[in-house]
C-alpha positions in Angstrom: 0.0 -0.2 -0.1 1.4 3.4 -1.0 1.9 6.2 1.5 1.4 10.0 0.6 3.8 12.5 1.8 3.5 16.2 1.8 6.9 18.2 1.1 7.6 21.9 1.3 9.4 23.8 -1.4 12.8 22.7 -0.2 12.0 19.0 -0.2 11.4 18.7 3.7 8.7 16.2 4.8 5.7 18.2 6.4 3.2 15.2 6.9 2.5 11.6 5.8 -1.1 10.2 4.9 -2.2 6.8 4.0 -4.7 8.2 1.3 -4.3 10.7 -1.4 -7.6 12.4 -0.6 -6.2 13.0 3.3 -3.1 14.4 1.7 -4.8 16.7 -0.6 -7.2 18.1 2.0 -4.1 18.7 4.1 -2.5 20.7 1.3 -5.7 22.7 0.6 -6.3 23.6 4.4 -2.7 25.1 4.5 -2.2 28.6 3.0 1.4 27.6 1.5 1.3 27.2 -2.3 4.6 25.6 -2.4 3.3 22.3 -0.7 3.0 19.4 -2.8 2.0 15.6 -2.4 4.4 12.9 -3.5 3.5 9.2 -3.7 5.7 6.8 -1.9 5.7 3.2 -3.0 6.7 0.6 -0.5 9.6 -1.6 -1.4 8.7 -4.7 -3.4 8.3 -7.8 -1.3 11.3 -10.1 -1.1 11.5 -13.0 -3.7 10.2 -16.4 -2.4 13.0 -18.6 -1.3 14.2 -21.2 -3.9 12.6 -24.6 -3.7 14.2 -27.9 -3.1 14.7 -28.8 -6.6 16.3 -25.3 -7.4 18.6 -25.6 -4.5 19.6 -29.2 -5.5 20.1 -28.2 -9.2 22.2 -25.2 -8.2 24.6 -27.5 -6.0 24.8 -30.0 -8.6 25.5 -27.6 -11.4 28.7 -26.6 -9.6 30.1 -30.0 -10.3 31.8 -30.4 -13.6 30.5 -33.8 -14.5 26.9 -32.8 -14.0 27.4 -29.4 -15.9 29.1 -31.2 -18.8 26.5 -33.8 -19.0 23.6 -31.3 -19.2 25.7 -29.2 -22.0 26.2 -32.5 -23.9 22.4 -33.3 -23.6 21.6 -29.8 -24.7 24.2 -29.9 -27.5 22.8 -33.4 -28.7 19.2 -31.9 -28.8 20.3 -29.0 -30.7 22.2 -31.2 -33.2 19.2 -33.5 -33.7 17.0 -30.5 -34.3 19.5 -29.1 -36.8 19.8 -32.4 -38.8 16.2 -33.0 -38.9 14.7 -29.8 -39.3 13.8 -28.4 -42.6 12.4 -24.9 -41.7 14.6 -21.8 -41.1 13.3 -21.5 -37.4 14.3 -25.2 -36.5 17.8 -24.4 -38.0 18.0 -21.4 -35.7 16.8 -23.3 -32.8 19.2 -26.1 -33.5 22.2 -23.6 -33.7 21.0 -22.0 -30.6 20.8 -25.4 -28.7 24.4 -26.3 -29.9 25.8 -22.9 -28.8 23.9 -23.0 -25.5 25.3 -26.6 -25.0 28.8 -25.5 -25.7 28.5 -22.6 -23.3 27.2 -24.9 -20.6 30.0 -27.5 -21.0 32.6 -24.9 -21.8 35.5 -27.3 -20.6 34.5 -29.7 -23.3 34.1 -27.0 -26.0 37.6 -25.7 -25.1 39.1 -29.2 -25.3 37.5 -29.6 -28.7 38.5 -26.4 -30.0 42.1 -26.9 -28.9 42.1 -30.5 -30.7 40.7 -28.7 -33.8 43.5 -26.3 -33.8 46.0 -29.0 -33.1 44.6 -31.0 -36.0 44.8 -27.9 -38.3 48.2 -27.3 -37.4 49.6 -30.7 -38.1 47.3 -30.6 -41.4 49.0 -27.5 -42.4 52.3 -28.8 -41.8 51.6 -32.0 -43.8 50.8 -29.6 -46.8 53.9 -27.5 -46.7 56.2 -27.7 -49.7 59.7 -29.3 -48.9 61.7 -26.0 -49.0 59.5 -24.2 -46.7 59.5 -27.0 -44.2 63.4 -27.2 -44.3 63.3 -23.3 -43.7 61.0 -23.7 -40.8 62.9 -26.5 -39.2 66.2 -24.5 -39.5 64.5 -21.6 -37.8 63.5 -23.9 -34.9 67.0 -25.5 -34.6 68.6 -21.9 -34.6 66.0 -20.8 -32.0 66.8 -23.6 -29.6 70.6 -23.3 -30.1 70.3 -19.7 -29.4 68.1 -20.3 -26.2 70.8 -22.9 -25.0 73.7 -20.4 -25.3 72.0 -17.7 -23.1 
């Protein structure tokens, strides 16, 4: 329930009322034109306490294995939607599920990204021409000798 405060021109509190009609009657009874009524809303009620399931899920989500398992399930659902969906909204939902699953299980996502980069590095080294590979190898050997002498 809101309360109504009567303030003077400097912002000082003059009186406090439960209804706006009482506050207006008070202002009209006074001869001061600089009085005004301000509605003060009470603070919102506190949120309800979390339920048992929310507490349990929050505690379990701090554990890596539970978080990664949930992430893999969400990723798998997104993958299934993406593979089996024909409509554009299903494509967006599938990509969204896969991204959300990767964010939930970010440890697995980082490991897979690392493996992907290592694979690409070795794939790139396999495709180097022989003269370029000899130059890169010589640079690596020279750097190791330089570091050993220091």
